Structures are given as C-alpha cells and as structure tokens.
Biopython code that builds the backbone (N, CA, C, O; Angstrom):
import numpy as np
from Bio.PDB.StructureBuilder import StructureBuilder

atoms = [
    (1, "MET", "N", (95.960, 112.379, 96.133)),
    (1, "MET", "CA", (95.541, 112.884, 97.435)),
    (1, "MET", "C", (96.123, 114.291, 97.608)),
    (1, "MET", "O", (97.293, 114.517, 97.297)),
    (2, "ASN", "N", (95.323, 115.232, 98.098)),
    (2, "ASN", "CA", (95.827, 116.591, 98.251)),
    (2, "ASN", "C", (96.718, 116.717, 99.495)),
    (2, "ASN", "O", (96.723, 115.838, 100.357)),
    (3, "ASN", "N", (97.461, 117.809, 99.573)),
    (3, "ASN", "CA", (98.439, 117.975, 100.655)),
    (3, "ASN", "C", (97.792, 118.013, 102.034)),
    (3, "ASN", "O", (98.403, 117.567, 103.005)),
    (4, "THR", "N", (96.583, 118.530, 102.146)),
    (4, "THR", "CA", (95.910, 118.574, 103.451)),
    (4, "THR", "C", (95.679, 117.166, 103.984)),
    (4, "THR", "O", (95.918, 116.896, 105.161)),
    (5, "LEU", "N", (95.219, 116.279, 103.128)),
    (5, "LEU", "CA", (95.011, 114.892, 103.544)),
    (5, "LEU", "C", (96.337, 114.191, 103.810)),
    (5, "LEU", "O", (96.451, 113.424, 104.766)),
    (6, "LEU", "N", (97.333, 114.446, 102.980)),
    (6, "LEU", "CA", (98.649, 113.850, 103.193)),
    (6, "LEU", "C", (99.262, 114.332, 104.504)),
    (6, "LEU", "O", (99.898, 113.563, 105.226)),
    (7, "ARG", "N", (99.065, 115.603, 104.799)),
    (7, "ARG", "CA", (99.593, 116.154, 106.055)),
    (7, "ARG", "C", (98.888, 115.532, 107.260)),
    (7, "ARG", "O", (99.534, 115.227, 108.263)),
    (8, "ALA", "N", (97.589, 115.344, 107.173)),
    (8, "ALA", "CA", (96.843, 114.701, 108.265)),
    (8, "ALA", "C", (97.322, 113.269, 108.464)),
    (8, "ALA", "O", (97.463, 112.812, 109.598)),
    (9, "GLU", "N", (97.569, 112.567, 107.378)),
    (9, "GLU", "CA", (98.075, 111.193, 107.463)),
    (9, "GLU", "C", (99.475, 111.170, 108.072)),
    (9, "GLU", "O", (99.791, 110.295, 108.879)),
    (10, "PHE", "N", (100.307, 112.127, 107.686)),
    (10, "PHE", "CA", (101.644, 112.239, 108.274)),
    (10, "PHE", "C", (101.546, 112.426, 109.787)),
    (10, "PHE", "O", (102.240, 111.749, 110.545)),
    (11, "GLU", "N", (100.691, 113.336, 110.222)),
    (11, "GLU", "CA", (100.541, 113.603, 111.656)),
    (11, "GLU", "C", (100.023, 112.374, 112.402)),
    (11, "GLU", "O", (100.481, 112.080, 113.506)),
    (12, "ARG", "N", (99.084, 111.668, 111.812)),
    (12, "ARG", "CA", (98.553, 110.454, 112.438)),
    (12, "ARG", "C", (99.651, 109.416, 112.611)),
    (12, "ARG", "O", (99.782, 108.812, 113.676)),
    (13, "LYS", "N", (100.430, 109.214, 111.575)),
    (13, "LYS", "CA", (101.496, 108.218, 111.644)),
    (13, "LYS", "C", (102.629, 108.670, 112.572)),
    (13, "LYS", "O", (103.263, 107.840, 113.224)),
    (14, "PHE", "N", (102.884, 109.973, 112.633)),
    (14, "PHE", "CA", (103.946, 110.449, 113.525)),
    (14, "PHE", "C", (103.559, 110.239, 114.988)),
    (14, "PHE", "O", (104.416, 109.939, 115.819)),
    (15, "ARG", "N", (102.275, 110.395, 115.305)),
    (15, "ARG", "CA", (101.823, 110.106, 116.679)),
    (15, "ARG", "C", (102.008, 108.629, 117.003)),
    (15, "ARG", "O", (102.430, 108.289, 118.107)),
    (16, "LEU", "N", (101.702, 107.763, 116.070)),
    (16, "LEU", "CA", (101.908, 106.330, 116.256)),
    (16, "LEU", "C", (103.402, 106.023, 116.406)),
    (16, "LEU", "O", (103.790, 105.218, 117.253)),
    (17, "PHE", "N", (104.225, 106.658, 115.593)),
    (17, "PHE", "CA", (105.682, 106.530, 115.666)),
    (17, "PHE", "C", (106.183, 106.921, 117.056)),
    (17, "PHE", "O", (106.999, 106.211, 117.643)),
    (18, "ALA", "N", (105.699, 108.042, 117.582)),
    (18, "ALA", "CA", (106.107, 108.492, 118.916)),
    (18, "ALA", "C", (105.675, 107.493, 119.986)),
    (18, "ALA", "O", (106.398, 107.274, 120.958)),
    (19, "PHE", "N", (104.517, 106.894, 119.816)),
    (19, "PHE", "CA", (104.043, 105.871, 120.748)),
    (19, "PHE", "C", (105.008, 104.682, 120.772)),
    (19, "PHE", "O", (105.385, 104.208, 121.844)),
    (20, "PHE", "N", (105.405, 104.204, 119.593)),
    (20, "PHE", "CA", (106.341, 103.073, 119.521)),
    (20, "PHE", "C", (107.693, 103.442, 120.121)),
    (20, "PHE", "O", (108.297, 102.638, 120.831)),
    (21, "ALA", "N", (108.169, 104.645, 119.841)),
    (21, "ALA", "CA", (109.451, 105.088, 120.404)),
    (21, "ALA", "C", (109.384, 105.074, 121.924)),
    (21, "ALA", "O", (110.297, 104.585, 122.589)),
    (22, "ASN", "N", (108.308, 105.609, 122.466)),
    (22, "ASN", "CA", (108.124, 105.652, 123.911)),
    (22, "ASN", "C", (108.074, 104.244, 124.501)),
    (22, "ASN", "O", (108.651, 103.990, 125.559)),
    (23, "ALA", "N", (107.387, 103.335, 123.819)),
    (23, "ALA", "CA", (107.297, 101.949, 124.289)),
    (23, "ALA", "C", (108.669, 101.288, 124.344)),
    (23, "ALA", "O", (108.899, 100.396, 125.161)),
    (24, "LEU", "N", (109.581, 101.722, 123.478)),
    (24, "LEU", "CA", (110.944, 101.191, 123.465)),
    (24, "LEU", "C", (111.882, 101.956, 124.399)),
    (24, "LEU", "O", (113.060, 101.619, 124.517)),
    (25, "GLY", "N", (111.357, 102.977, 125.056)),
    (25, "GLY", "CA", (112.175, 103.779, 125.970)),
    (25, "GLY", "C", (113.054, 104.793, 125.268)),
    (25, "GLY", "O", (114.045, 105.255, 125.835)),
    (26, "ILE", "N", (112.701, 105.145, 124.033)),
    (26, "ILE", "CA", (113.463, 106.145, 123.277)),
    (26, "ILE", "C", (112.710, 107.467, 123.358)),
    (26, "ILE", "O", (111.576, 107.581, 122.892)),
    (27, "THR", "N", (113.354, 108.454, 123.950)),
    (27, "THR", "CA", (112.755, 109.780, 124.107)),
    (27, "THR", "C", (113.372, 110.723, 123.081)),
    (27, "THR", "O", (114.582, 110.705, 122.858)),
    (28, "PHE", "N", (112.528, 111.547, 122.456)),
    (28, "PHE", "CA", (113.026, 112.524, 121.488)),
    (28, "PHE", "C", (112.168, 113.777, 121.525)),
    (28, "PHE", "O", (111.056, 113.781, 122.054)),
    (29, "ILE", "N", (112.712, 114.836, 120.952)),
    (29, "ILE", "CA", (111.954, 116.071, 120.735)),
    (29, "ILE", "C", (112.030, 116.408, 119.246)),
    (29, "ILE", "O", (112.966, 116.009, 118.553)),
    (30, "THR", "N", (111.037, 117.145, 118.772)),
    (30, "THR", "CA", (111.051, 117.642, 117.404)),
    (30, "THR", "C", (111.853, 118.926, 117.378)),
    (30, "THR", "O", (111.606, 119.838, 118.167)),
    (31, "THR", "N", (112.821, 118.997, 116.463)),
    (31, "THR", "CA", (113.665, 120.191, 116.360)),
    (31, "THR", "C", (113.313, 121.056, 115.162)),
    (31, "THR", "O", (113.651, 122.239, 115.127)),
    (32, "SER", "N", (112.632, 120.470, 114.172)),
    (32, "SER", "CA", (112.252, 121.229, 112.987)),
    (32, "SER", "C", (111.003, 120.606, 112.383)),
    (32, "SER", "O", (110.899, 119.388, 112.244)),
    (33, "PHE", "N", (110.061, 121.467, 112.029)),
    (33, "PHE", "CA", (108.835, 120.986, 111.399)),
    (33, "PHE", "C", (108.557, 121.856, 110.184)),
    (33, "PHE", "O", (109.133, 121.616, 109.123)),
    (34, "LEU", "N", (107.706, 122.842, 110.301)),
    (34, "LEU", "CA", (107.373, 123.710, 109.174)),
    (34, "LEU", "C", (108.507, 124.694, 108.895)),
    (34, "LEU", "O", (109.071, 125.280, 109.819)),
    (35, "ARG", "N", (108.833, 124.867, 107.629)),
    (35, "ARG", "CA", (109.867, 125.825, 107.232)),
    (35, "ARG", "C", (109.326, 126.751, 106.156)),
    (35, "ARG", "O", (108.535, 126.351, 105.302)),
    (36, "SER", "N", (109.774, 128.004, 106.221)),
    (36, "SER", "CA", (109.467, 128.952, 105.148)),
    (36, "SER", "C", (110.432, 128.705, 103.993)),
    (36, "SER", "O", (111.421, 127.987, 104.144)),
    (37, "ALA", "N", (110.143, 129.294, 102.857)),
    (37, "ALA", "CA", (111.044, 129.182, 101.710)),
    (37, "ALA", "C", (112.415, 129.763, 102.049)),
    (37, "ALA", "O", (113.443, 129.237, 101.624)),
    (38, "GLU", "N", (112.420, 130.843, 102.812)),
    (38, "GLU", "CA", (113.685, 131.483, 103.194)),
    (38, "GLU", "C", (114.515, 130.568, 104.092)),
    (38, "GLU", "O", (115.723, 130.433, 103.900)),
    (39, "GLU", "N", (113.861, 129.938, 105.076)),
    (39, "GLU", "CA", (114.572, 129.013, 105.963)),
    (39, "GLU", "C", (115.122, 127.830, 105.179)),
    (39, "GLU", "O", (116.259, 127.406, 105.389)),
    (40, "GLN", "N", (114.308, 127.304, 104.281)),
    (40, "GLN", "CA", (114.722, 126.165, 103.473)),
    (40, "GLN", "C", (115.897, 126.536, 102.582)),
    (40, "GLN", "O", (116.839, 125.757, 102.435)),
    (41, "ASN", "N", (115.845, 127.721, 101.988)),
    (41, "ASN", "CA", (116.911, 128.161, 101.099)),
    (41, "ASN", "C", (118.222, 128.348, 101.860)),
    (41, "ASN", "O", (119.294, 128.064, 101.327)),
    (42, "LYS", "N", (118.141, 128.817, 103.084)),
    (42, "LYS", "CA", (119.352, 128.986, 103.913)),
    (42, "LYS", "C", (120.021, 127.630, 104.141)),
    (42, "LYS", "O", (121.240, 127.512, 104.018)),
    (43, "LEU", "N", (119.234, 126.610, 104.473)),
    (43, "LEU", "CA", (119.784, 125.262, 104.671)),
    (43, "LEU", "C", (120.377, 124.716, 103.366)),
    (43, "LEU", "O", (121.417, 124.057, 103.379)),
    (44, "PHE", "N", (119.720, 124.990, 102.260)),
    (44, "PHE", "CA", (120.213, 124.572, 100.949)),
    (44, "PHE", "C", (121.581, 125.201, 100.682)),
    (44, "PHE", "O", (122.509, 124.518, 100.250)),
    (45, "LYS", "N", (121.701, 126.493, 100.938)),
    (45, "LYS", "CA", (122.972, 127.199, 100.703)),
    (45, "LYS", "C", (124.076, 126.705, 101.635)),
    (45, "LYS", "O", (125.256, 126.790, 101.294)),
    (46, "GLN", "N", (123.706, 126.191, 102.804)),
    (46, "GLN", "CA", (124.681, 125.633, 103.746)),
    (46, "GLN", "C", (125.048, 124.193, 103.392)),
    (46, "GLN", "O", (125.910, 123.599, 104.039)),
    (47, "GLY", "N", (124.405, 123.631, 102.373)),
    (47, "GLY", "CA", (124.663, 122.254, 101.979)),
    (47, "GLY", "C", (123.983, 121.235, 102.876)),
    (47, "GLY", "O", (124.377, 120.069, 102.902)),
    (48, "ARG", "N", (122.953, 121.669, 103.619)),
    (48, "ARG", "CA", (122.255, 120.782, 104.546)),
    (48, "ARG", "C", (120.900, 120.320, 104.027)),
    (48, "ARG", "O", (120.144, 119.674, 104.752)),
    (49, "SER", "N", (120.589, 120.646, 102.780)),
    (49, "SER", "CA", (119.341, 120.200, 102.158)),
    (49, "SER", "C", (119.539, 120.140, 100.652)),
    (49, "SER", "O", (120.355, 120.868, 100.088)),
    (50, "LEU", "N", (118.782, 119.264, 100.011)),
    (50, "LEU", "CA", (118.804, 119.171, 98.558)),
    (50, "LEU", "C", (117.722, 120.029, 97.919)),
    (50, "LEU", "O", (117.682, 120.171, 96.697)),
    (51, "CYS", "N", (116.844, 120.603, 98.740)),
    (51, "CYS", "CA", (115.732, 121.438, 98.252)),
    (51, "CYS", "C", (116.053, 122.903, 98.506)),
    (51, "CYS", "O", (116.403, 123.284, 99.623)),
    (52, "ASP", "N", (115.931, 123.726, 97.462)),
    (52, "ASP", "CA", (116.252, 125.143, 97.603)),
    (52, "ASP", "C", (115.108, 125.971, 98.193)),
    (52, "ASP", "O", (115.303, 127.134, 98.546)),
    (53, "GLY", "N", (113.929, 125.383, 98.300)),
    (53, "GLY", "CA", (112.797, 126.088, 98.894)),
    (53, "GLY", "C", (111.951, 126.860, 97.912)),
    (53, "GLY", "O", (110.851, 127.296, 98.249)),
    (54, "TYR", "N", (112.444, 127.038, 96.707)),
    (54, "TYR", "CA", (111.720, 127.790, 95.689)),
    (54, "TYR", "C", (111.406, 126.911, 94.476)),
    (54, "TYR", "O", (110.241, 126.652, 94.173)),
    (55, "LYS", "N", (112.439, 126.463, 93.796)),
    (55, "LYS", "CA", (112.217, 125.582, 92.645)),
    (55, "LYS", "C", (111.913, 124.166, 93.100)),
    (55, "LYS", "O", (111.086, 123.476, 92.504)),
    (56, "LYS", "N", (112.576, 123.745, 94.144)),
    (56, "LYS", "CA", (112.350, 122.417, 94.709)),
    (56, "LYS", "C", (111.879, 122.590, 96.146)),
    (56, "LYS", "O", (112.661, 122.954, 97.024)),
    (57, "ILE", "N", (110.596, 122.327, 96.383)),
    (57, "ILE", "CA", (109.953, 122.507, 97.682)),
    (57, "ILE", "C", (110.209, 121.269, 98.546)),
    (57, "ILE", "O", (110.098, 120.135, 98.080)),
    (58, "SER", "N", (110.551, 121.511, 99.808)),
    (58, "SER", "CA", (110.821, 120.389, 100.713)),
    (58, "SER", "C", (109.539, 119.891, 101.382)),
    (58, "SER", "O", (108.522, 120.583, 101.406)),
    (59, "LYS", "N", (109.615, 118.692, 101.915)),
    (59, "LYS", "CA", (108.487, 118.141, 102.674)),
    (59, "LYS", "C", (108.251, 118.964, 103.946)),
    (59, "LYS", "O", (107.125, 119.028, 104.439)),
    (60, "HIS", "N", (109.302, 119.591, 104.477)),
    (60, "HIS", "CA", (109.127, 120.471, 105.638)),
    (60, "HIS", "C", (108.211, 121.638, 105.278)),
    (60, "HIS", "O", (107.365, 122.033, 106.081)),
    (61, "GLN", "N", (108.371, 122.182, 104.098)),
    (61, "GLN", "CA", (107.535, 123.289, 103.660)),
    (61, "GLN", "C", (106.083, 122.855, 103.466)),
    (61, "GLN", "O", (105.166, 123.667, 103.584)),
    (62, "LYS", "N", (105.880, 121.580, 103.170)),
    (62, "LYS", "CA", (104.538, 121.046, 102.968)),
    (62, "LYS", "C", (103.915, 120.531, 104.269)),
    (62, "LYS", "O", (102.766, 120.089, 104.273)),
    (63, "GLY", "N", (104.676, 120.587, 105.381)),
    (63, "GLY", "CA", (104.157, 120.091, 106.652)),
    (63, "GLY", "C", (104.143, 118.579, 106.750)),
    (63, "GLY", "O", (103.363, 118.007, 107.511)),
    (64, "ARG", "N", (105.010, 117.930, 105.979)),
    (64, "ARG", "CA", (105.048, 116.464, 105.963)),
    (64, "ARG", "C", (106.433, 115.931, 106.294)),
    (64, "ARG", "O", (106.830, 114.875, 105.801)),
    (65, "ALA", "N", (107.171, 116.659, 107.129)),
    (65, "ALA", "CA", (108.484, 116.197, 107.589)),
    (65, "ALA", "C", (108.778, 116.805, 108.954)),
    (65, "ALA", "O", (108.399, 117.938, 109.251)),
    (66, "LYS", "N", (109.455, 116.027, 109.760)),
    (66, "LYS", "CA", (109.934, 116.508, 111.055)),
    (66, "LYS", "C", (111.355, 116.018, 111.251)),
    (66, "LYS", "O", (111.710, 114.907, 110.855)),
    (67, "ASP", "N", (112.155, 116.860, 111.863)),
    (67, "ASP", "CA", (113.476, 116.470, 112.321)),
    (67, "ASP", "C", (113.375, 116.312, 113.827)),
    (67, "ASP", "O", (112.729, 117.107, 114.508)),
    (68, "ILE", "N", (114.022, 115.276, 114.333)),
    (68, "ILE", "CA", (113.994, 115.007, 115.769)),
    (68, "ILE", "C", (115.414, 114.890, 116.295)),
    (68, "ILE", "O", (116.366, 114.778, 115.523)),
    (69, "VAL", "N", (115.548, 114.917, 117.604)),
    (69, "VAL", "CA", (116.812, 114.571, 118.249)),
    (69, "VAL", "C", (116.464, 113.734, 119.476)),
    (69, "VAL", "O", (115.549, 114.053, 120.235)),
    (70, "ILE", "N", (117.215, 112.663, 119.643)),
    (70, "ILE", "CA", (117.013, 111.758, 120.778)),
    (70, "ILE", "C", (117.599, 112.395, 122.039)),
    (70, "ILE", "O", (118.616, 113.088, 121.998)),
    (71, "ILE", "N", (116.931, 112.140, 123.145)),
    (71, "ILE", "CA", (117.376, 112.628, 124.452)),
    (71, "ILE", "C", (117.747, 111.421, 125.299)),
    (71, "ILE", "O", (116.959, 110.483, 125.425)),
    (72, "ASP", "N", (118.957, 111.439, 125.888)),
    (72, "ASP", "CA", (119.341, 110.303, 126.721)),
    (72, "ASP", "C", (118.718, 110.420, 128.112)),
    (72, "ASP", "O", (118.019, 111.389, 128.408)),
    (73, "GLU", "N", (118.975, 109.430, 128.956)),
    (73, "GLU", "CA", (118.353, 109.366, 130.286)),
    (73, "GLU", "C", (118.784, 110.502, 131.207)),
    (73, "GLU", "O", (118.147, 110.737, 132.234)),
    (74, "LYS", "N", (119.860, 111.213, 130.856)),
    (74, "LYS", "CA", (120.322, 112.360, 131.648)),
    (74, "LYS", "C", (119.811, 113.689, 131.091)),
    (74, "LYS", "O", (120.112, 114.757, 131.624)),
    (75, "GLY", "N", (119.035, 113.603, 130.011)),
    (75, "GLY", "CA", (118.489, 114.816, 129.405)),
    (75, "GLY", "C", (119.381, 115.440, 128.345)),
    (75, "GLY", "O", (119.107, 116.548, 127.883)),
    (76, "LYS", "N", (120.446, 114.747, 127.952)),
    (76, "LYS", "CA", (121.380, 115.263, 126.955)),
    (76, "LYS", "C", (120.880, 114.944, 125.547)),
    (76, "LYS", "O", (120.422, 113.834, 125.277)),
    (77, "LEU", "N", (120.971, 115.921, 124.662)),
    (77, "LEU", "CA", (120.607, 115.717, 123.261)),
    (77, "LEU", "C", (121.693, 114.896, 122.575)),
    (77, "LEU", "O", (122.881, 115.182, 122.723)),
    (78, "ILE", "N", (121.283, 113.880, 121.829)),
    (78, "ILE", "CA", (122.225, 112.984, 121.153)),
    (78, "ILE", "C", (122.250, 113.314, 119.659)),
    (78, "ILE", "O", (121.349, 112.938, 118.909)),
    (79, "TRP", "N", (123.287, 114.016, 119.250)),
    (79, "TRP", "CA", (123.428, 114.421, 117.855)),
    (79, "TRP", "C", (124.260, 113.432, 117.049)),
    (79, "TRP", "O", (124.360, 113.571, 115.830)),
    (80, "ASP", "N", (124.864, 112.431, 117.704)),
    (80, "ASP", "CA", (125.604, 111.401, 116.990)),
    (80, "ASP", "C", (124.621, 110.381, 116.422)),
    (80, "ASP", "O", (123.545, 110.170, 116.981)),
    (81, "HIS", "N", (124.993, 109.755, 115.319)),
    (81, "HIS", "CA", (124.131, 108.737, 114.709)),
    (81, "HIS", "C", (124.303, 107.434, 115.493)),
    (81, "HIS", "O", (125.126, 106.585, 115.150)),
    (82, "ILE", "N", (123.511, 107.302, 116.542)),
    (82, "ILE", "CA", (123.559, 106.110, 117.394)),
    (82, "ILE", "C", (122.530, 105.087, 116.903)),
    (82, "ILE", "O", (121.632, 105.445, 116.141)),
    (83, "PRO", "N", (122.642, 103.823, 117.324)),
    (83, "PRO", "CA", (121.713, 102.783, 116.865)),
    (83, "PRO", "C", (120.232, 103.093, 117.103)),
    (83, "PRO", "O", (119.383, 102.617, 116.349)),
    (84, "ALA", "N", (119.909, 103.869, 118.122)),
    (84, "ALA", "CA", (118.497, 104.194, 118.378)),
    (84, "ALA", "C", (117.875, 104.934, 117.196)),
    (84, "ALA", "O", (116.685, 104.770, 116.930)),
    (85, "TYR", "N", (118.662, 105.749, 116.478)),
    (85, "TYR", "CA", (118.129, 106.418, 115.281)),
    (85, "TYR", "C", (117.781, 105.383, 114.209)),
    (85, "TYR", "O", (116.776, 105.518, 113.511)),
    (86, "ASP", "N", (118.619, 104.349, 114.084)),
    (86, "ASP", "CA", (118.336, 103.291, 113.103)),
    (86, "ASP", "C", (117.053, 102.548, 113.466)),
    (86, "ASP", "O", (116.256, 102.210, 112.590)),
    (87, "ILE", "N", (116.859, 102.297, 114.748)),
    (87, "ILE", "CA", (115.627, 101.634, 115.205)),
    (87, "ILE", "C", (114.412, 102.488, 114.843)),
    (87, "ILE", "O", (113.425, 101.990, 114.303)),
    (88, "LEU", "N", (114.503, 103.778, 115.148)),
    (88, "LEU", "CA", (113.393, 104.680, 114.827)),
    (88, "LEU", "C", (113.179, 104.771, 113.315)),
    (88, "LEU", "O", (112.043, 104.825, 112.844)),
    (89, "GLY", "N", (114.270, 104.787, 112.565)),
    (89, "GLY", "CA", (114.161, 104.839, 111.110)),
    (89, "GLY", "C", (113.414, 103.639, 110.553)),
    (89, "GLY", "O", (112.583, 103.786, 109.657)),
    (90, "ARG", "N", (113.699, 102.462, 111.070)),
    (90, "ARG", "CA", (113.017, 101.245, 110.593)),
    (90, "ARG", "C", (111.532, 101.269, 110.967)),
    (90, "ARG", "O", (110.676, 100.863, 110.181)),
    (91, "ILE", "N", (111.243, 101.749, 112.173)),
    (91, "ILE", "CA", (109.831, 101.869, 112.581)),
    (91, "ILE", "C", (109.102, 102.814, 111.626)),
    (91, "ILE", "O", (108.007, 102.506, 111.155)),
    (92, "TRP", "N", (109.711, 103.958, 111.347)),
    (92, "TRP", "CA", (109.084, 104.944, 110.475)),
    (92, "TRP", "C", (108.862, 104.374, 109.065)),
    (92, "TRP", "O", (107.816, 104.597, 108.456)),
    (93, "GLU", "N", (109.832, 103.655, 108.569)),
    (93, "GLU", "CA", (109.684, 103.048, 107.249)),
    (93, "GLU", "C", (108.567, 101.999, 107.246)),
    (93, "GLU", "O", (107.842, 101.875, 106.259)),
    (94, "GLN", "N", (108.426, 101.255, 108.323)),
    (94, "GLN", "CA", (107.349, 100.264, 108.409)),
    (94, "GLN", "C", (105.980, 100.942, 108.435)),
    (94, "GLN", "O", (104.975, 100.333, 108.066)),
    (95, "LEU", "N", (105.940, 102.195, 108.870)),
    (95, "LEU", "CA", (104.700, 102.959, 108.879)),
    (95, "LEU", "C", (104.444, 103.629, 107.518)),
    (95, "LEU", "O", (103.435, 104.311, 107.337)),
    (96, "GLY", "N", (105.362, 103.429, 106.571)),
    (96, "GLY", "CA", (105.183, 103.978, 105.226)),
    (96, "GLY", "C", (105.925, 105.266, 104.958)),
    (96, "GLY", "O", (105.738, 105.881, 103.908)),
    (97, "GLY", "N", (106.772, 105.691, 105.898)),
    (97, "GLY", "CA", (107.500, 106.938, 105.733)),
    (97, "GLY", "C", (108.881, 106.755, 105.141)),
    (97, "GLY", "O", (109.320, 105.638, 104.864)),
    (98, "THR", "N", (109.558, 107.880, 104.954)),
    (98, "THR", "CA", (110.924, 107.913, 104.452)),
    (98, "THR", "C", (111.811, 108.467, 105.550)),
    (98, "THR", "O", (111.488, 109.471, 106.186)),
    (99, "TRP", "N", (112.943, 107.793, 105.765)),
    (99, "TRP", "CA", (113.890, 108.197, 106.809)),
    (99, "TRP", "C", (115.172, 108.701, 106.163)),
    (99, "TRP", "O", (115.718, 108.057, 105.267)),
    (100, "GLY", "N", (115.650, 109.853, 106.619)),
    (100, "GLY", "CA", (116.861, 110.460, 106.071)),
    (100, "GLY", "C", (118.149, 109.764, 106.442)),
    (100, "GLY", "O", (119.188, 110.054, 105.848)),
    (101, "GLY", "N", (118.123, 108.863, 107.394)),
    (101, "GLY", "CA", (119.341, 108.187, 107.836)),
    (101, "GLY", "C", (119.953, 107.260, 106.819)),
    (101, "GLY", "O", (121.126, 106.906, 106.937)),
    (102, "ASP", "N", (119.189, 106.853, 105.816)),
    (102, "ASP", "CA", (119.721, 105.977, 104.775)),
    (102, "ASP", "C", (120.290, 106.752, 103.586)),
    (102, "ASP", "O", (121.034, 106.184, 102.785)),
    (103, "TRP", "N", (119.961, 108.014, 103.458)),
    (103, "TRP", "CA", (120.311, 108.767, 102.259)),
    (103, "TRP", "C", (121.810, 108.846, 102.002)),
    (103, "TRP", "O", (122.255, 108.694, 100.864)),
    (104, "TYR", "N", (122.592, 109.085, 103.055)),
    (104, "TYR", "CA", (124.044, 109.197, 102.894)),
    (104, "TYR", "C", (124.635, 107.857, 102.437)),
    (104, "TYR", "O", (125.464, 107.809, 101.529)),
    (105, "LYS", "N", (124.189, 106.766, 103.089)),
    (105, "LYS", "CA", (124.677, 105.422, 102.733)),
    (105, "LYS", "C", (124.301, 105.066, 101.298)),
    (105, "LYS", "O", (125.040, 104.353, 100.619)),
    (106, "GLU", "N", (123.168, 105.553, 100.840)),
    (106, "GLU", "CA", (122.691, 105.264, 99.482)),
    (106, "GLU", "C", (123.265, 106.224, 98.443)),
    (106, "GLU", "O", (123.001, 106.077, 97.249)),
    (107, "GLY", "N", (124.054, 107.210, 98.892)),
    (107, "GLY", "CA", (124.654, 108.175, 97.981)),
    (107, "GLY", "C", (123.720, 109.277, 97.524)),
    (107, "GLY", "O", (124.030, 109.994, 96.573)),
    (108, "LYS", "N", (122.575, 109.425, 98.188)),
    (108, "LYS", "CA", (121.606, 110.459, 97.808)),
    (108, "LYS", "C", (121.982, 111.832, 98.353)),
    (108, "LYS", "O", (121.605, 112.855, 97.782)),
    (109, "THR", "N", (122.735, 111.853, 99.473)),
    (109, "THR", "CA", (123.189, 113.113, 100.056)),
    (109, "THR", "C", (124.665, 112.996, 100.403)),
    (109, "THR", "O", (125.226, 111.902, 100.471)),
    (110, "THR", "N", (125.274, 114.148, 100.620)),
    (110, "THR", "CA", (126.671, 114.180, 101.058)),
    (110, "THR", "C", (126.766, 114.316, 102.572)),
    (110, "THR", "O", (127.859, 114.476, 103.114)),
    (111, "PHE", "N", (125.635, 114.255, 103.253)),
    (111, "PHE", "CA", (125.594, 114.403, 104.707)),
    (111, "PHE", "C", (124.670, 113.343, 105.302)),
    (111, "PHE", "O", (123.727, 112.885, 104.657)),
    (112, "ASP", "N", (124.961, 112.966, 106.542)),
    (112, "ASP", "CA", (124.136, 111.998, 107.258)),
    (112, "ASP", "C", (122.971, 112.753, 107.890)),
    (112, "ASP", "O", (123.184, 113.790, 108.519)),
    (113, "ASP", "N", (121.769, 112.265, 107.740)),
    (113, "ASP", "CA", (120.580, 112.951, 108.254)),
    (113, "ASP", "C", (119.654, 111.986, 108.994)),
    (113, "ASP", "O", (118.511, 111.791, 108.582)),
    (114, "PRO", "N", (120.143, 111.375, 110.094)),
    (114, "PRO", "CA", (119.300, 110.408, 110.818)),
    (114, "PRO", "C", (118.156, 111.068, 111.583)),
    (114, "PRO", "O", (117.316, 110.377, 112.160)),
    (115, "TYR", "N", (118.118, 112.389, 111.592)),
    (115, "TYR", "CA", (117.109, 113.150, 112.339)),
    (115, "TYR", "C", (115.828, 113.369, 111.535)),
    (115, "TYR", "O", (114.812, 113.782, 112.093)),
    (116, "HIS", "N", (115.868, 113.097, 110.225)),
    (116, "HIS", "CA", (114.792, 113.479, 109.310)),
    (116, "HIS", "C", (113.817, 112.334, 109.044)),
    (116, "HIS", "O", (114.211, 111.217, 108.707)),
    (117, "PHE", "N", (112.518, 112.651, 109.208)),
    (117, "PHE", "CA", (111.434, 111.695, 108.984)),
    (117, "PHE", "C", (110.366, 112.398, 108.145)),
    (117, "PHE", "O", (109.838, 113.432, 108.552)),
    (118, "ASP", "N", (110.048, 111.839, 106.977)),
    (118, "ASP", "CA", (109.032, 112.495, 106.139)),
    (118, "ASP", "C", (108.098, 111.480, 105.508)),
    (118, "ASP", "O", (108.293, 110.269, 105.603)),
    (119, "MET", "N", (107.075, 112.023, 104.860)),
    (119, "MET", "CA", (106.096, 111.172, 104.190)),
    (119, "MET", "C", (105.539, 111.948, 103.001)),
    (119, "MET", "O", (104.688, 111.436, 102.274)),
]
sb = StructureBuilder()
sb.init_structure("model")
sb.init_model(0)
sb.init_chain("A")
sb.init_seg("    ")
for serial, (resi, resn, name, xyz) in enumerate(atoms, 1):
    if name == "N":
        sb.init_residue(resn, " ", resi, " ")
    sb.init_atom(name, np.array(xyz, "f"), 0.0, 1.0, " ", f" {name:<3s}", serial, name[0])
structure = sb.get_structure()
C-alpha cells in the first residue's frame, strides 16, 4: 500500500481513536504531527527520537504519527505518564496502531514516550 493510502487510513483511525477517548472523558490535543527532516534530526540529536530524519525516516515525516498530550478537567496539560495514556495506548493498539508508551518498558528506547501514536 502506498503512503497516501496509509496516511488516509491513519487519519481515519485517529478520528475513531479521538471519538473513543472523548467517550471515556479523556481530552487531548495534538502537539506534533508532520515534521521536516531538520525537525526530526534535531529531536534525534537531543536523544528524543531513534530516527535521524535522513537515513531513517520517521512516521511523523510520512504523516502517519501524532504526539498528543492529555488535558485535565482544569485545562492543565498532563506530561506525566498517567494511567489515561495507557488506556489510550491500548485503544490505539486495538485499532491496529503502534503506541510509544510501551517502547521504554520493552527496551526499545531510553525514554518514555506515552504521547506517541503511529501506524
């Protein structure tokens, strides 16, 4: 399947994901979506990504990943890895996606990334 179709499928599933989150009373905003090679490389150099943006292209660069942050009932952004991220991660995985919140526990990254959802 080409990237255009994969990106459309990602967007369709992300809308469904947002619907389920809303039904559970979990509010979030998207903090990162499309990235340039330069933006991706900066994150790589900071140790916040495994993709350098040039030799290894990220799903963000392909339009098939979003980073989110949960908002509490007072409007505060929740940057701590709270259980609501785990709930969202399981929903996303049931929709066929990959969630970054498991990567640290699995030893795939040196950082916790519960904000990352890709396909």
